[in-house]
PAZAPA-4460 file (N, C-alpha, C; in steps of 0.05 Angstrom, whole numbers, plus 32768, in hexadecimal, padded with zeros to 4 digits):
% residues 81
    n_x    n_y    n_z   ca_x   ca_y   ca_z    c_x    c_y    c_z   seq   type   mol
   867B   8875   88FB   8671   8862   88E8   8678   886A   88CC     1      M     A
   8681   8858   88BC   8688   885E   88A1   8670   8865   8890     2      C     A
   8675   8873   887B   865F   887B   8869   8654   8896   8871     3      G     A
   865A   88A0   8888   8652   88BB   8891   866B   88CA   8899     4      T     A
   8669   88E4   8898   867F   88F5   88A0   8699   88ED   8893     5      D     A
   8697   88E9   8879   86AF   88E1   886A   86BD   88C9   8877     6      E     A
   86AE   88B4   887D   86B8   889B   8888   86C2   889F   88A5     7      Y     A
   86B9   88B3   88B2   86C1   88B7   88CE   86DD   88C2   88D2     8      G     A
   86E8   88CD   88BD   8704   88D6   88BE   8708   88EF   88CF     9      L     A
   86F3   88FD   88D6   86F6   8916   88E6   86F7   8911   8904    10      S     A
   86F4   88F8   890D   86F5   88F1   8929   8711   88F5   8934    11      D     A
   8714   8909   8947   872E   890F   8951   873A   88FA   8963    12      P     A
   8729   88E8   896D   8734   88D3   897F   873D   88BA   896F    13      S     A
   873B   88BA   8955   8742   88A4   8945   8760   88A1   8943    14      M     A
   876A   8888   8946   8786   8883   8944   878F   8883   8927    15      G     A
   87AA   8883   8923   87B5   8884   8909   87AF   886B   88F8    16      A     A
   87AF   8854   8905   87AA   883B   88F6   878D   883A   88EC    17      A     A
   877A   8842   88FE   875E   8842   88F5   875A   8857   88E0    18      E     A
   8766   886E   88E2   8763   8883   88CE   876D   8879   88B3    19      R     A
   8784   886B   88B3   878F   8860   889A   877C   884C   888E    20      S     A
   8771   883B   889F   875E   8826   8895   8745   8833   8889    21      A     A
   873B   8848   8896   8723   8855   888C   8729   8864   8872    22      R     A
   8741   886F   8870   8749   887C   8857   874B   8868   8840    23      M     A
   8756   8850   8846   8758   883B   8832   873C   8833   8829    24      L     A
   872B   882F   883D   870F   8827   8836   8703   883C   8824    25      F     A
   8705   8855   882B   86FA   886B   881B   8705   886C   87FF    26      A     A
   871F   8866   87FD   872C   8866   87E2   8720   8851   87D0    27      E     A
   871A   883A   87DB   870F   8824   87CB   86F1   8823   87C9    28      F     A
   86E3   8834   87D8   86C6   8836   87D7   86BF   8849   87BF    29      D     A
   86C3   883E   87A7   86C1   884F   878F   86A6   885B   878B    30      S     A
   8691   884D   8793   8676   8858   8790   866C   8867   87A8    31      D     A
   867D   886A   87BC   8677   8879   87D5   865D   8870   87E3    32      Q     A
   8659   8856   87E4   8641   884B   87F2   8646   8845   880F    33      T     A
   8660   8845   8817   8667   883D   8832   8669   881F   8834    34      G     A
   866A   8811   881D   866D   87F4   881D   867F   87EC   8806    35      R     A
   868F   87D7   880A   86A0   87CC   87F5   8696   87B1   87EC    36      L     A
   8695   87AD   87D1   8690   8793   87C6   86A9   8782   87C7    37      G     A
   86A7   8769   87BF   86BE   8757   87C1   86D6   8761   87B0    38      S     A
   86D0   876C   8798   86E6   8775   8787   86F5   878D   8795    39      A     A
   86E5   879E   87A2   86F1   87B5   87B0   8701   87AC   87C8    40      E     A
   86F6   8799   87D7   8705   878E   87EE   871F   8781   87E5    41      V     A
   871D   8771   87D0   8735   8764   87C5   874A   8779   87BD    42      H     A
   8742   878E   87B0   8754   87A3   87A7   8761   87B1   87BF    43      A     A
   8750   87B6   87D4   875A   87C4   87EC   876F   87B2   87FA    44      A     A
   8768   8799   87FD   877B   8786   880A   8794   8783   87FA    45      L     A
   8792   8782   87E0   87AA   8780   87CF   87BC   8799   87D3    46      C     A
   87AF   87B0   87D6   87BF   87C9   87DB   87CE   87C7   87F5    47      A     A
   87C4   87B7   8808   87D2   87B3   8821   87E6   879C   8820    48      L     A
   87E8   878F   8809   87FA   8779   8805   87EE   875E   880E    49      G     A
   87D4   875D   8812   87C6   8745   881B   87BA   8738   8802    50      V     A
   87C1   871F   87FD   87B5   8711   87E7   87A5   86F9   87F2    51      T     A
   878D   86F7   87E8   877B   86E1   87F1   8773   86D1   87D9    52      L     A
   876F   86B7   87DD   8763   86A6   87C8   8746   86AE   87C6    53      T     A
   8739   86A5   87B0   871C   86AA   87AD   870C   86A0   87C5    54      R     A
   8713   8689   87CE   8705   867D   87E5   8709   868E   87FE    55      S     A
   8722   8696   8803   8728   86A7   881A   8719   86C2   8818    56      E     A
   8718   86CD   8800   8709   86E6   87FD   86EC   86E3   8803    57      L     A
   86E0   86CD   87F9   86C4   86C7   87FF   86BF   86C5   881D    58      Q     A
   86D1   86B7   882B   86CE   86B4   8848   86D1   86CF   8855    59      T     A
   86E4   86DF   884C   86E8   86FA   8858   86D0   870B   8853    60      A     A
   86C4   870A   883C   86AC   871A   8836   8695   8712   8847    61      M     A
   8691   86F8   884C   867C   86EF   885E   8680   86F9   887A    62      R     A
   8699   86FA   8882   86A0   8705   889D   869B   8722   889F    63      T     A
   86A1   8731   888A   869E   874E   888A   8682   8758   8885    64      M     A
   8671   8747   8879   8656   874F   8872   8644   8749   888B    65      D     A
   8637   875E   8895   8626   875B   88AC   8610   8746   88A9    66      E     A
   8607   8741   8891   85F3   872D   888C   85FE   8711   8889    67      T     A
   8618   870F   8886   8625   86F5   8882   8624   86EB   8866    68      G     A
   8618   86FA   8854   8615   86F2   8838   862E   86F6   8827    69      E     A
   863F   8708   8830   8658   870D   8822   8656   871F   880A    70      G     A
   8641   872F   8809   863D   8740   87F1   864D   875A   87F3    71      R     A
   864F   8766   880B   865E   877F   880E   8668   8782   882B    72      S     A
   867B   8794   882E   8687   8798   8848   8684   87B5   8850    73      A     A
   867A   87BB   8868   8679   87D6   8872   8695   87DD   887D    74      G     A
   8699   87F7   8880   86B3   8801   8889   86BB   87F6   88A4    75      C     A
   86AA   87F6   88B8   86B1   87ED   88D2   86B9   87CF   88D2    76      D     A
   86AA   87BF   88C4   86B0   87A2   88C2   86CA   879E   88B2    77      R     A
   86CE   87AE   889D   86E7   87AC   888E   86FF   87B2   88A0    78      F     A
   86FD   87C7   88AF   8713   87CF   88C1   8718   87B9   88D6    79      I     A
   8702   87AE   88E1   8705   8799   88F5   8712   8780   88EA    80      A     A
   870D   877B   88D0   8719   8763   88C3   8737   8766   88C2    81      F     A
***
């Protein structure tokens, strides 16, 4: 689970793609809360070459937020997205 054990990066069974995604999440989790706000998600996606409209970002945030409110995204939901 992200937010503990340096975003789970020490798991030896983790594949390269998941490790890269967790490292990206950690890089953009500037306040180290284990959650990304919409600006941080936008920046992380841009770093991957993904551009979203404001509406698409809002929809993505609601998908990634466990509460459905779209306020923040946890690491596991960000990776699944």
